[in-house]
N, C-alpha and C positions, 0 to 999 in steps of 0.2 A: 036150762043149758047155759053154760058159761061162755060168753063171747071171747074170742081170742083178742089179745092185746095188739094194738097197732103201733108199730114204731116205738115201743116202750111207753106208750100213753095208756091212760085208763080207757075202757071201752067207750065207744061213740056216745052211748046213752049218758055216761057220766059228764062228758063235755057238753052235751045238750042241756043237762040239768044246770050246770054251772053257768051257761050262757043265759038261761031263762031266769035264774035267781040271783046272779052275781052283779048284774048291771053292766054298763058300757065299759067301765074301767077293768072289770074282770075279763070281759070279752077281749078287750085290747091286749091284755097280758097273755091270754090263752092263744090268741091269733099269732102273735109274734113268737111265742114259745113253740107252737106247733110248726110254724114255717121254719124256724131255726132247726128243730129236730129233724124235719124232713130233709132240709138241705144238707145236714151232716150225715144223713143215712147212707148216701151213696146211691146206687141204682136199686130202687125198690122193686119188689115183685109186683105183677099185675094186681093181685088182690089188695096189696098194701096201697098201691097208687089209687085204686078205685075207692077204697075206704077213706083215704086222705082227701080225695076230690070232694066227697060228700061233706066231710068235716070242714074243709077250707072254704067251700062255697057258703056254708051257713055262717062261719065266723066272719068272713069278709062282709057279708050282708049286714051284720050287726055291729061291726066295729066302727070307730071314728075314722074320718078321712086321713088324719095324720098316722094313725096306727096301720091303716090299710096300705099307705104308701111305704111305710117302713117294712111291713111284713112282705109286701110284694118285692121290694129290693132284696130282702133276704131269700125269699123263695126263688128269685131269679138266678141265684147262684147255684141252684140244684144241678146235679149231674144229668138228671133226666126229668122232663116234664111232659105230661100228656097235653093234648090240645086244650082241654078245659082249664088246666092249670096255667098254661101259657096265656090263655085269655084273661085269667084273673090277674096275672102279672102285668100284662099290657094295659088292662083297664084301670089298674090302681097304682102303678109305679110312678106316674107323674114325670118329673124332670129327669129321672134316672132311666127313662125308656131307651135312650141311645146307648147308654152303657150296657143295658141288658141285651140289646140287639147285637152289640159288638162282641160280647163275651159268651153268649149262649152257645154251647157246643152244637146243639141242634135246634132247628126251628121248623115247625110244620108249615106247609104251604098256606094253610088256612090263616095262621097267625100273620105271616108275611103279607098275604093279600089284604088282610084287614088293615094292617098298618099303611100299606100303599094306598088303599081306598080313602084314607083320611087326608091324603095329599100333604103329608108331613115330609117336606123335601129332605130335611136333614136325616130323618129316620130312613126314608127310602134310599138315600145315598149309601147309608151304612149297609142296608140289605143288598144293594147293588155290588158291594165289595165282598160279599160272602161267597164261599165256594159251594159247589154242588147245587146251584139254583136250577129249579125245574123250568121247562119251557113256558109253563103257565105263568110263573112269577116273572121270568125274563120279559115275556110279552107285555105284561103290565108295566114293568119298569121302563121299557123302551117307548111306551106310549106317553110317558110323562114328559112334558115340555120343560125340562129343567137342566140347566148346565151342570149343576152340582151332581145330579144323578148320572148324567152322561160322562162326567169326569171319572166317577167311580167305576162305571161300566168299562170305560176305555182302559183303565188300569187293572181290571180283573182278568188275570191270565187264565182263569178257569173257564172263561167264556170264549168260545171259538167264533171269531168274526167271519161268519158265512151267511149267505142268503140275505134275508131281510135285516139281520143284525149288522152285517157288513155295510149295507146301504145306509142304515141309520147312523152308524159311527162315522162313515165317510162324510155324510152331510153335516153332522155335528162338528167335525173337524174344520169345515169351511167357516164356521161361525165362532168357534172357540179355540184360541191358540193353545190353551192348556190341554184340550182333548187331542189336538194335532200333535203336540209334543209327546203326550203319553202313547199315542199310537205309533209315533216314530220310534219309540223305545222297544216296541214289540217286534219279535222275529216272525210272528205268524200273521203279520199285517202287511199287505202290499203297499210299500211306501209310495208307489206311483199314484195311489189314490189321494195322496196328500198334496198333489200339484196345486190345487186352488189356494191352499194355505202356505204355499212355498215361502212367501215373504214374511210370514209370521213365525217361521221355524228358526231354530238355532242353526249355526253354521254347519254343524255335523249332520243334522237332519236334512239340510238342503242338499248336501252331497248324497245322502241316502236316497233322496227322491230321484236324483239324476241316475244314480247307480241302478235303481229299480227299472230303468228303461234299457239297461244294457242287454244286448243279445235277445231282443224281443221285437216282434212285429207289433205295429200299432195301426188302428184304423186310419183312413185318409183324413188329413188335417185340412180344414178350410183355408188356413193361412198359407198352405202350400202353393196356391196360385200366385199369391203376392211374391213369395220367395222365388218362384220360377221366373217371374218377370225381371227380378233383380240379380239373377244368378250370373249374368255376364259381367256385372259390376262388382263381384265379390272381392277381387284384389283391391279395387279402389276403396271398397268399404273397410277392409282391414287396415289399409294405410291411413284412412281418415280417422278411424277409431284409435289406432296406435298414436297418431299425432295428438289428438285431443286428450287422451288419457295421460300421455307423457307430459303435456303442458297443464294438466289438472283442470282442463276446461270441461268439467262435468255437466254444467248446464247446457252446453252445446251438444254434448253426447246425448243428453235427454231429448233435444229437438231432433237430432238425427235419427235416433231410435224410433221416435214417434212417427217420423215420416216413412220409415221402411217397414215397420212391424204392424202398424195399425193399432197398437196398444195406446191407451190414454196416457197423457203426459205424467200423471201421478205415478203410474206403474213404470214408465220409462225412467222417471227420476229415481225410483227405487233401484232399478237396474244400474243406472249410471253411478250411483253412490254406494253400490254394494261392493265393499272393499274385499270381500271374500272371493269375488270373481265367479261365484257359482251361477248367478243369473246371466252374467256376461257370456259365460261358456255356453249356456242354453241358446242364446241368440246367435253366437258365432257358429256353433255346430248346426243349428237349425238352418242357417244359410249355407251350409256345406263347406265351411272353412276348414282347412286341414290343420293337423296338429302343429305343423311348423309355423304357419302364419298365425294361427290362433294363439299359440303360446307367446308370440311376440306382443300381441295385444294384452294378454292376461298379465304379463310381467309388469306392465304399466298400470293396469286396472286394479291390481291387488296391492295390499300393503301388509305383507307378512313378515318382513324383516328376516329374522333368523329362520322362520318357518317357510320362507318363500320357495326355496328349492324343493322342499318336500311337497308343498301344495301344488307346485307346477308339475311335479312327477305324477301326482294323483290325476291332474287334468289331462296329462299326456296319455295316461292309461284310459281315461274316459273317452278321449278322442278316438281311441282304437276300438272301443267296445260299444259305444253309443252311436247310433245311426243318425244322420241328419233328419230323416223322416220322423224319428221318435221325438227329437227335440222340437221339430215343427209342431208335432202333436202337443207337446208340453206347452208351447206358446199359445196354441189354440185353447188349451185348458185355462190359461191365464185370461184369455178373452171370453171365457164362458161359452165356447162354441161346440164343445164335445161333451159326451156322456162318459165320464171316466169309468163307470161301472162296466162299460164294454170291455175294459181290460181284463175283467175276470173271466171272460169267455176263453175256452181252451186254446183257440188259435192265436190269442194275444198274450198268453202267459210266457214268462221268460223261458228261454231254451233250457237253461240250467239254473235252478233255484239254489241260492247259497246254502251250505250246510249249517245246521244249527250249532254244530260242534266246532266249526272252524272259521266263523266270520272274523274274529279278532286276528287270528293268525294270517288270514288272507289279506286283511287290511294292513297289518304290520309288514307283510311281505311286499305289498305294493309301495309302501312309503320308504322301506329300507333301501330301495334301489335309486332313491332320488338323486344321489350324487353321480350315479353311473348311467342315467337315462340319456341315451344319445339324442333324442328329440329335444329334450330340455337343453342339453349342451349346445346343440346346433342353433337353437333360438337365442341362447345367451351370446354365442359367438357373433351371430348376425347383428345383434343389437350393439355389441361392443364395437364392431366395425362401423356401424352407422354413426355411433357417437364419435368415433375417431375422425370420420370424414367431416362431421359437422364442426368439430373442434379445429380441424385444419383449415 
């Protein structure tokens, strides 16, 4: 019986004879040629793949380390590999492993789990960035205590942040600002869960965290008791802050905030020196300050120059949609007093989640009215009158 030819090669027995009689040099040449032919073949039929598995396994065993690495790199470019062939590539490719994991159109769970089990952080991070990962593979990746892996997972839009994955990503964001920034860029992640990383976030993402509390109920905040005791003095508080900010006495702002919020002085110093005004807004709104009085403080606390009116219009909108209770909850999150994952419960979800199709339009609409916002204009007029009285 004449054996069928495989991928244009001589029958398997011919290769076996060449291996046994030709020495290592001949085997090296045959291995590289066979892998190159297979890679050029396209998608092989099941019989062809099975026959090549038998041949490749024998050749890899007999070839030199350098030839195995070269052949594995060539074989890794194939359109379709079986699990045994993937294993041959992973075991022999050496320094080109990461390139293979990045470029391979498909990878079996067995291969990915084998790589993860080696605790090769760089390779595991590449796997974490791949699409269509199974729950088995994801579970192993999330178990790795590696910032590099979590950064890849946080940027992988194919992974839905729910359940245990949501909890793991939220915890990682508290320890790694790059994970927090990546999650802040996602539309499917509740930015409110980034509250502990608030001061590590960019200006835009700080506003996103505040916006995530708009039109939503929050659990009771421990700091609320402190706020209730000082509620009578809210007008005096805003006057004091406005005076201190206007005179750029930010160290004194730090001391005042430490006295009324119970936050440590380092955190209060961050708030006092936050020229975006985002953290100052949280404190003002948490203490129940109105938009009219709050904006008079924020005008002095911020340094936006040409962007000031637009930023103030954004804050004016937030005063209307963000409740004092929710900002008190955010401050309690800064103090580590609450479990933010409670926000994922149905009763604490936002009343109206923003549309994925229109967030940019909504944001531009909010800022386009900066010059016509009556609350902003009233605050500006009040400050100009105050300045005139001082000058007189």
